[in-house]
C-alpha positions in Angstrom: 10.8 0.3 9.7 13.5 1.2 12.1 15.3 -2.1 12.1 16.5 -1.7 8.5 15.2 -5.1 7.5 12.7 -5.3 4.7 9.6 -7.1 5.7 8.4 -10.1 3.6 5.8 -9.6 1.0 3.3 -11.4 3.3 4.1 -8.9 6.1 3.8 -6.0 3.6 0.5 -7.3 2.4 -0.7 -7.6 6.0 0.3 -4.0 6.6 -1.4 -2.8 3.5 -4.7 -4.5 4.5 -4.4 -3.1 8.1 -4.0 0.5 6.6 -6.9 -0.2 4.3 -9.2 -1.4 7.1 -8.5 1.8 9.0 -10.2 3.8 6.2 -12.6 1.2 5.0 -13.4 -1.2 7.9 -16.0 -3.2 6.0 -13.5 -4.4 3.4 -12.9 -8.1 3.4 -9.3 -8.8 2.2 -10.3 -12.3 1.0 -12.5 -10.7 -1.6 -9.8 -8.4 -3.0 -8.1 -9.6 -6.2 -4.4 -8.5 -5.6 -3.9 -8.0 -9.4 -6.9 -5.8 -10.0 -7.5 -2.1 -9.3 -7.9 -1.5 -5.6 -10.1 1.5 -5.9 -12.4 -0.2 -8.4 -12.9 -3.1 -6.0 -13.4 -1.1 -2.8 -15.1 2.1 -4.0 -12.5 4.2 -2.2 -13.0 7.9 -2.9 -10.0 10.2 -3.3 -10.0 11.2 0.4 -10.2 7.5 1.5 -7.3 6.8 -0.8 -5.3 9.7 0.6 -6.0 8.5 4.1 -4.9 5.0 3.1 -1.6 6.4 1.8 -1.1 8.4 5.0 -1.7 5.2 6.9 0.9 3.3 4.9 3.4 6.1 5.6 2.6 6.0 9.3 2.8 2.2 9.6 5.9 1.7 7.4 7.7 5.0 7.4 7.7 5.2 3.7 7.3 8.6 2.0 4.9 8.2 -0.9 4.9 11.3 -3.2 1.7 12.0 -5.0 3.5 11.4 -8.3 3.9 7.8 -7.3 0.2 7.2 -6.5 -0.4 5.5 -9.9 1.9 2.7 -8.8 -0.4 2.0 -5.9 -3.3 0.8 -8.2 -3.4 -2.8 -7.0 -2.4 -4.7 -3.9 0.4 -6.3 -6.0 1.6 -2.9 -7.1 1.5 -1.5 -3.6 3.5 -4.4 -2.2 6.1 -4.1 -5.1 6.3 -0.3 -4.5 6.8 -0.6 -0.8 9.4 -3.4 -1.1 11.5 -1.2 -3.5 11.2 1.9 -1.3 12.1 0.0 1.9 15.1 -1.5 0.2 16.2 2.1 -0.5 15.3 2.2 -4.1 13.3 4.9 -5.9 9.9 4.6 -7.3 11.3 4.0 -10.8 13.5 1.1 -9.8 12.3 -2.2 -10.8 
């Protein structure tokens, strides 16, 4: 995000699903429970997940180190993580 403004949670969620659909085009966001494990609901393998993380980085400009991947377990977790990172916080900020 070049403007410096942190997108709303709804905008972040939209971006997350856009990145997800690039690696798994058959996924229906309406069927995803945002509080449950994303990989369990979507059958993403490790390469799909890595490509999804790369897509998030490309779309939002957020560096996501591998050590932070566990925080990306659910849609809610991903949105929370991205919000913190875009506000300039670290992964451990809460």
